[in-house]
C-alpha positions in Angstrom: 37.4 0.3 16.8 35.3 -1.9 19.2 32.5 -0.4 21.2 29.0 0.9 20.8 28.4 4.2 18.9 26.6 6.6 21.3 23.0 7.2 20.3 23.4 11.0 20.9 26.1 11.0 18.2 23.9 9.2 15.7 21.1 11.7 16.3 23.5 14.6 15.9 25.0 13.1 12.7 21.6 12.6 11.1 20.7 16.1 11.9 23.7 17.4 9.9 23.3 15.0 6.9 21.0 15.9 4.0 19.4 12.8 2.6 19.5 14.3 -0.9 23.3 14.5 -0.7 23.4 10.8 0.2 21.0 9.5 -2.4 21.8 12.0 -5.2 25.2 10.6 -6.2 23.7 7.1 -6.4 20.3 7.8 -8.0 19.5 10.5 -10.6 17.0 12.8 -8.9 14.8 15.6 -10.2 13.1 18.3 -8.1 9.4 17.8 -8.0 7.6 20.2 -5.7 8.7 19.6 -2.2 10.2 16.2 -3.1 12.9 14.8 -5.3 12.0 12.0 -7.7 13.8 9.3 -9.6 13.8 5.7 -10.8 13.8 3.4 -7.9 17.2 1.6 -7.4 15.5 -1.3 -5.6 13.3 -2.6 -8.4 13.1 -2.3 -12.2 10.8 0.5 -13.4 10.4 2.9 -16.3 8.3 5.6 -14.6 9.8 7.3 -11.6 8.1 6.3 -8.3 11.0 6.8 -6.0 10.5 10.0 -3.8 13.0 11.7 -1.5 11.4 14.1 1.0 14.0 16.6 2.1 11.8 18.1 4.8 11.3 14.8 6.6 14.7 13.3 5.5 13.1 10.1 4.3 12.7 8.2 1.0 9.8 6.1 -0.2 9.1 4.1 -3.4 5.4 3.9 -4.3 6.2 0.9 -6.5 8.1 -1.6 -4.3 7.3 0.2 -0.9 11.0 0.6 0.0 11.3 3.4 2.5 13.6 4.7 5.2 16.3 7.2 6.1 19.7 8.0 4.8 21.1 5.4 7.1 18.8 2.7 5.9 19.4 3.7 2.3 23.2 3.1 2.6 22.6 -0.2 4.4 20.3 -1.5 1.6 21.8 0.1 -1.5 25.5 -0.2 -0.6 25.0 -3.4 1.5 26.7 -1.7 4.4 26.5 -2.7 8.0 25.0 -0.3 10.5 28.5 0.8 11.7 29.7 1.1 8.2 26.8 3.3 7.2 27.4 5.6 10.2 31.1 5.9 9.2 30.1 6.8 5.6 27.7 9.5 6.8 30.3 10.8 9.3 32.9 11.1 6.6 30.5 13.2 4.5 30.2 15.9 7.1 33.7 15.6 8.6 32.8 14.0 11.9 34.8 11.4 13.8 32.7 8.5 15.1 33.1 8.0 18.9 32.8 4.7 20.6 31.6 3.8 24.1 33.3 1.1 26.1 32.0 -2.3 25.0 29.4 -3.9 27.2 28.6 -7.6 27.8 30.7 -10.6 26.7 33.4 -9.7 24.2 33.3 -11.6 21.0 36.7 -12.8 19.7 36.7 -10.9 16.4 39.8 -12.8 15.3 37.6 -15.8 14.6 36.1 -13.9 11.7 39.6 -13.6 10.2 40.4 -17.3 10.7 37.1 -18.3 9.1 37.6 -16.0 6.2 41.1 -17.4 5.6 39.7 -21.0 5.8 37.0 -20.1 3.2 39.8 -18.9 0.8 41.7 -22.1 1.3 38.7 -24.3 0.6 37.9 -22.3 -2.6 41.6 -22.5 -3.7 41.5 -26.3 -3.3 38.3 -26.6 -5.4 40.2 -24.9 -8.2 43.2 -27.2 -7.8 44.3 -30.5 -9.2 42.8 -32.6 -6.4 39.2 -31.4 -7.2 38.3 -33.5 -10.2 35.9 -35.8 -8.4 34.2 -32.9 -6.5 33.9 -30.7 -9.6 32.4 -33.7 -11.5 29.8 -34.1 -8.8 28.9 -30.4 -8.8 28.6 -30.5 -12.6 26.4 -33.6 -12.4 24.1 -31.6 -10.1 23.9 -28.9 -12.7 25.9 -26.2 -10.9 27.9 -23.6 -12.9 31.2 -22.0 -11.9 29.4 -18.7 -11.5 27.0 -20.0 -8.9 29.8 -21.8 -7.1 31.7 -18.5 -7.0 28.7 -16.5 -5.8 28.1 -18.9 -2.9 31.9 -19.3 -2.2 31.7 -23.1 -2.5 35.0 -24.9 -1.8 36.6 -28.2 -1.2 38.1 -29.8 1.9 40.6 -32.3 0.5 41.6 -35.7 1.7 43.9 -35.7 4.8 43.7 -35.1 8.5 45.7 -31.9 8.8 45.6 -30.1 5.4 43.7 -27.0 6.8 45.6 -27.2 10.1 48.9 -27.0 8.2 47.7 -24.3 5.8 46.5 -22.0 8.6 49.2 -22.9 11.1 50.0 -19.2 11.6 46.6 -18.6 13.1 47.4 -20.9 16.0 46.0 -24.3 16.8 43.6 -23.2 19.6 42.2 -20.4 17.5 41.3 -23.0 14.8 39.6 -25.1 17.5 37.7 -22.1 18.7 36.5 -21.4 15.2 35.2 -25.0 14.8 37.7 -25.9 12.1 39.7 -28.4 14.2 38.5 -31.2 16.4 40.4 -31.9 19.6 40.7 -35.6 20.5 39.7 -36.9 23.9 42.5 -36.1 26.2 43.1 -32.8 24.4 46.6 -33.5 23.1 46.0 -33.9 19.4 43.8 -32.2 16.8 42.7 -32.9 13.3 40.7 -31.2 10.5 36.9 -31.3 11.0 36.1 -31.1 7.3 37.8 -33.8 5.1 36.9 -35.0 1.6 33.8 -32.8 1.4 32.4 -30.0 -0.7 32.3 -27.0 1.7 29.6 -24.3 1.8 30.5 -21.2 3.8 27.8 -19.9 6.0 27.6 -16.1 6.1 25.7 -13.9 8.5 23.6 -11.0 7.2 26.7 -8.8 7.1 28.4 -11.2 4.8 31.0 -12.5 7.3 31.8 -16.2 7.2 30.7 -17.6 10.6 30.8 -21.4 9.9 30.7 -24.1 7.3 28.6 -26.9 6.1 30.3 -29.9 4.4 28.7 -32.5 2.1 30.3 -35.7 0.9 30.6 -36.2 -2.8 31.2 -39.9 -2.6 29.6 -42.6 -0.5 30.8 -41.4 3.0 28.7 -40.8 6.0 27.2 -38.7 7.5 26.1 -37.0 4.3 26.2 -33.5 5.9 28.2 -32.0 8.8 28.1 -28.5 10.1 30.5 -26.3 12.2 29.8 -26.6 15.9 28.4 -23.8 18.0 31.1 -21.1 18.5 31.2 -17.5 19.7 30.1 -16.3 16.3 27.9 -19.2 15.1 24.5 -20.1 16.6 22.7 -22.7 14.5 19.3 -21.9 15.9 19.6 -18.3 14.7 21.4 -18.4 11.3 20.0 -19.3 7.9 22.1 -20.4 5.0 21.6 -18.3 1.9 20.0 -15.2 3.4 23.0 -13.0 2.8 23.2 -14.2 -0.8 19.4 -13.8 -1.3 19.6 -10.2 -0.1 22.5 -9.5 -2.4 20.8 -11.0 -5.4 17.5 -9.2 -4.9 17.5 -5.6 -3.8 14.3 -4.9 -1.9 13.8 -8.6 -1.1 10.1 -9.3 -0.5 9.9 -13.0 0.2 12.0 -16.1 1.0 11.5 -19.8 0.4 12.7 -22.0 3.3 14.1 -25.4 2.0 15.9 -28.2 3.7 19.5 -28.2 2.5 22.4 -26.3 1.0 22.1 -28.0 -2.3 18.5 -27.0 -2.6 19.4 -23.4 -2.1 22.2 -23.5 -4.6 20.3 -25.5 -7.2 17.4 -23.1 -7.0 19.8 -20.1 -7.4 21.3 -21.8 -10.5 17.8 -21.8 -12.1 17.0 -18.2 -11.2 15.2 -18.7 -7.9 17.5 -16.6 -5.8 15.5 -16.1 -2.6 15.9 -19.6 -1.0 17.3 -20.2 2.4 17.9 -23.2 4.6 18.2 -23.9 8.3 21.4 -25.5 9.5 20.5 -29.0 10.5 17.8 -27.9 12.9 14.0 -27.4 12.6 13.0 -23.8 11.8 12.4 -22.0 15.1 11.1 -18.7 16.4 14.5 -17.0 16.2 14.7 -18.0 12.5 11.3 -16.4 11.8 12.2 -13.3 13.8 15.4 -13.0 11.6 13.4 -13.5 8.3 10.7 -11.0 9.1 13.2 -8.3 9.7 14.0 -8.6 6.0 10.8 -9.8 4.2 7.0 -9.9 4.6 6.4 -13.4 3.2 8.0 -16.7 4.1 7.1 -19.8 2.2 8.1 -23.1 3.8 8.8 -25.9 1.2 8.6 -29.3 2.7 8.4 -32.9 1.6 4.8 -34.2 1.5 5.6 -37.2 3.7 4.9 -37.6 7.4 8.3 -36.1 8.3 7.6 -33.0 6.1 4.2 -32.4 7.5 5.6 -32.8 11.0 8.2 -30.2 10.2 5.5 -27.9 8.9 3.5 -28.2 12.1 6.6 -27.3 14.2 7.1 -24.3 11.9 3.5 -23.1 12.7 4.2 -23.5 16.4 7.4 -21.5 16.1 5.9 -18.8 13.9 2.7 -18.0 15.7 4.1 -15.6 18.3 5.7 -13.4 15.6 3.0 -13.4 12.9 0.7 -10.6 12.0 -1.4 -9.4 9.0 1.8 -7.9 7.5 3.9 -11.0 8.2 2.7 -13.9 6.0 3.5 -17.5 6.2 2.6 -20.2 3.6 3.4 -23.8 2.9 4.2 -25.9 -0.1 4.3 -29.7 0.1 6.3 -31.6 -2.6 5.4 -35.0 -3.9 7.1 -37.8 -1.9 10.6 -38.6 -3.1 11.1 -35.2 -4.7 12.9 -32.1 -3.4 13.4 -28.5 -4.8 16.7 -29.5 -6.4 15.2 -32.4 -8.5 12.0 -30.4 -9.3 13.7 -27.3 -10.6 16.3 -29.3 -12.6 13.7 -31.7 -14.2 10.7 -29.3 -14.6 12.2 -25.9 -14.6 11.8 -22.6 -12.8 8.3 -21.8 -13.9 6.9 -25.0 -12.6 8.6 -24.5 -9.2 7.4 -20.9 -9.0 3.9 -22.1 -9.8 4.0 -24.3 -6.8 5.0 -21.3 -4.7 2.2 -19.2 -6.1 -0.4 -21.9 -5.0 1.1 -22.2 -1.5 -1.4 -22.7 1.3 -1.7 -19.8 3.8 -0.9 -20.6 7.4 -4.4 -19.8 8.6 -5.9 -22.4 6.2 -3.2 -25.0 6.8 -3.6 -24.6 10.6 -7.3 -25.1 10.7 -7.4 -27.7 8.0 -4.9 -29.9 9.8 -6.8 -29.6 13.1 -10.0 -30.4 11.4 -8.7 -33.6 9.8 -10.5 -36.6 11.2 -13.1 -34.6 13.1 -16.8 -34.8 12.2 -17.9 -31.1 12.3 -21.5 -32.2 11.7 -21.5 -33.3 15.4 -21.3 -30.9 18.4 -18.4 -32.8 20.0 -16.3 -32.6 16.8 -16.8 -28.9 16.6 -16.1 -28.4 20.3 -12.9 -30.4 20.0 -11.8 -28.2 17.1 -12.4 -25.0 19.1 -10.6 -26.3 22.1 -7.5 -27.4 20.1 -7.4 -24.2 18.0 -8.0 -21.7 20.8 -4.8 -22.4 22.7 -2.7 -21.7 19.6 -4.7 -18.7 18.3 -4.2 -17.2 21.8 -0.5 -17.0 21.1 -0.9 -14.8 18.0 -0.4 -11.0 18.5 -3.6 -9.0 18.3 -4.3 -7.9 14.7 -5.9 -8.9 11.4 -4.5 -12.5 11.2 -5.9 -13.3 14.7 -9.3 -11.9 13.7 -9.3 -13.9 10.4 -8.6 -17.1 12.3 -11.3 -16.3 14.9 -13.9 -15.7 12.2 -12.9 -18.8 10.2 -13.0 -21.0 13.3 -16.4 -19.5 14.2 -17.7 -20.4 10.8 -16.4 -24.0 10.9 -17.7 -24.6 14.4 -21.0 -22.8 13.8 -20.4 -20.6 16.8 -20.6 -16.8 17.2 -17.2 -15.0 16.6 -17.6 -13.2 20.0 -17.7 -16.6 21.7 -14.5 -17.7 19.9 -12.9 -14.4 20.8 -13.6 -15.0 24.4 -12.2 -18.5 24.2 -8.9 -17.4 22.8 -8.3 -14.7 25.4 -5.7 -15.2 28.1 -7.2 -15.4 31.6 -7.7 -11.8 32.8 -6.9 -10.3 29.3 -9.0 -7.3 28.2 -11.3 -7.7 25.2 -11.1 -5.1 22.5 -14.6 -3.9 23.4 -13.0 -1.9 26.3 -10.7 -0.1 24.0 -11.0 2.7 21.4 -9.4 3.2 18.0 -6.2 1.2 17.8 -5.4 1.1 21.5 -4.2 -2.4 22.4 -4.1 -3.6 18.8 -0.7 -4.9 17.7 1.2 -3.6 14.8 3.5 -6.6 14.4 5.7 -7.3 17.4 4.4 -4.3 19.4 1.1 -2.4 19.9 1.0 0.9 18.0 -0.9 2.4 20.9 -3.0 4.7 18.7 -2.0 4.5 15.0 -3.4 7.8 13.8 -1.9 9.6 16.8 1.4 7.9 16.3 1.5 9.1 12.6 1.1 12.7 13.8 3.9 12.3 16.3 6.2 10.7 13.8 5.7 13.4 11.2 5.6 16.4 13.6 7.8 15.4 16.6 8.3 19.1 17.4 4.7 19.2 18.7 5.6 16.9 21.6 8.3 19.4 22.7 5.6 22.2 22.9 2.9 20.0 24.6 1.8 20.6 28.2 4.4 18.9 30.4 1.9 16.9 32.5 0.1 15.6 29.5 3.4 14.8 27.8 4.5 12.8 30.9 1.2 10.8 30.8 1.7 10.0 27.1 5.3 8.9 27.8 4.2 6.8 30.8 6.9 4.1 31.4 4.1 1.6 32.1 2.7 1.9 28.6 4.5 -0.7 26.4 3.1 0.7 23.1 5.2 2.0 20.2 3.5 5.4 20.6 4.7 5.8 24.2 8.2 4.6 23.3 8.4 7.1 20.5 7.3 9.9 22.8 9.9 8.8 25.4 12.5 9.1 22.7 11.4 12.6 21.8 11.4 13.7 25.5 14.9 12.3 26.0 16.2 14.0 22.8 14.3 17.3 22.3 14.5 18.8 18.9 14.3 15.5 16.9 13.1 15.7 13.4 11.3 12.8 11.6 14.4 11.3 9.9 16.4 11.3 13.2 13.5 9.7 15.1 13.1 6.9 12.5 16.8 6.3 12.3 17.0 5.7 16.1 14.9 2.5 15.5 17.2 1.2 12.8 17.7 -2.5 13.2 14.4 -3.0 15.1 11.1 -4.3 13.8 9.5 -0.9 14.5 11.7 0.9 12.0 9.7 -0.3 9.0 6.4 0.6 10.7 7.6 4.1 11.6 9.0 4.8 8.1 5.7 3.8 6.5 3.8 6.1 8.8 6.1 9.0 7.9 5.1 8.6 4.3 1.3 8.6 4.9 -0.5 11.8 3.9 -1.9 14.1 6.6 -4.5 16.5 5.3 -4.3 18.9 8.3 -1.9 21.7 8.4 0.7 21.8 11.2 -1.2 24.6 12.9 -4.6 22.8 12.8 -3.0 19.6 14.0 -1.4 21.4 17.0 -4.8 22.6 18.0 -6.3 19.2 17.7 -3.4 17.1 19.1 -4.0 17.9 22.8 -7.6 16.8 22.7 -6.7 13.5 20.9 -3.9 12.8 23.4 -6.3 13.4 26.4 -8.7 11.0 24.8 -6.0 8.3 24.3 -4.7 8.7 27.8 -8.3 8.4 29.2 -8.9 5.2 27.2 -5.6 3.6 28.3 -6.2 4.5 32.0 -9.8 3.2 31.7 -8.6 0.0 30.2 -6.1 -0.5 33.0 -8.9 0.1 35.6 -11.1 -2.4 33.8 -8.3 -5.0 33.7 -7.7 -4.7 37.5 -11.4 -4.9 38.2 -11.8 -7.9 35.8 -9.0 -9.7 37.6 -10.8 -9.2 40.9 -14.0 -10.5 39.3 -16.0 -7.2 39.0 -16.7 -6.8 35.3 -19.6 -4.4 36.0 -17.4 -2.2 38.1 -14.8 -2.2 35.3 -17.3 -1.1 32.7 -18.6 1.7 35.0 -15.1 3.0 35.8 -14.1 2.9 32.2 -17.3 4.8 31.2 -16.7 7.4 33.9 -13.0 7.9 32.9 -14.0 8.4 29.2 -16.9 10.7 30.1 -14.7 13.0 32.1 -12.6 13.7 29.0 -15.6 14.9 27.0 -16.6 17.5 29.6 
């Protein structure tokens, strides 16, 4: 059934489901104190490090760091989509999943059926009598039948209307809408887009076929063609092989970005199952946002020629706004004339993985490239480096990576790090010297607000329900964009939330991983002691935030001294 699942239903559902009942049938668990323990299903291990906390309704593996709620477990372990996981949990407790009226532009879901039917036809033709030349080409490239099966590789045979005839029942216009037929100018006649090509189905992260890539296996041109943009296919957002990589490696930690379909498939053939490729476009910010929802490390593998280094620099530009200390980016440059396919076939998996292990971190690559050709023994060379680097470092979220680059740039330019920090600030931006604790520091895509305080709130959301109403309102201030304020707003809107329900409400967002990790961190205080201390900590946080806002407004008006005085006054009032 179409339509959004109401959030109130999801919260109610998670309140009724016991995470042990969900994980127990899939993982052998043993009671251990307040937790249940077992062998982690997401990585190979002999000593149990997988813990299920029944009180918080969360799981955590101390070996591979997998963590989440019952909902997240089903999505990862059973490869279920979000709606499918909701349906599974609802069936366990005898609830029917309601749906709200769909909002926004409606996607033609029949296109998925048409594309799936096309994928089956292409695969059938690869197994047929017309496929001798295509099969010979794939074997020459070293691909086995098993890898071809796993990636759903098929064949578009010779002829202008083979697919059009095979899928005639779907309707001509529907095949055009799916990008499978091309309509001639004038609009009266159509013909198959893919002809005499090996066909690679492109799947989204749910495993649905959304488009195709076709490669000639003879001397035709162009070498590659892709499906056009459709309602379900956006080249600038999708990555070939990401679905297959997640299916091959549970708890996927890293991906290697290569240039083409055959590189992805050839690497998988030799045991490197975490490669992905863009779809005829340079890797962009949307691609990085997609990747960092699934992994912590991205390694871009490019040719070592001018084109490859140009692609790497564009990747840096695209990645900077979404990087952090927990989101790593590295680069490998291959010898000119070689690609991942040839290297892994000629030199083997270990050699290729050795190249990945020695990949250059983005911070080093960024500054090394800017430093090239500049004489840092001279003041004008150092000044030019700072000027060029500052405008890009400014685009990084606040956090460890930004601080590393600031310190490295300071060392190379022989300048004080505080001067570099000032240079990379946006006009009117507050410096961290006006803030306390983690206020204003980014935890990935969004500021935590105050990380220790956020940890308390995540693990004991009931304390927000019992907090002084005025103080609670200040903490949930709609003008505060931090994750802490957002979490408190969630609790205020849905009183009685427990930890598992709270974390599950962020499923599908970058913040989900951060909150799940905080839920697993140890708190040495008892709930009673924490309740006594919480109000004082909240007052301190609110005072710092308000003082920073006053300072920012004063700074914008040019009165830094007044900003400092007001900030000090606001902070002092909270200690009386």
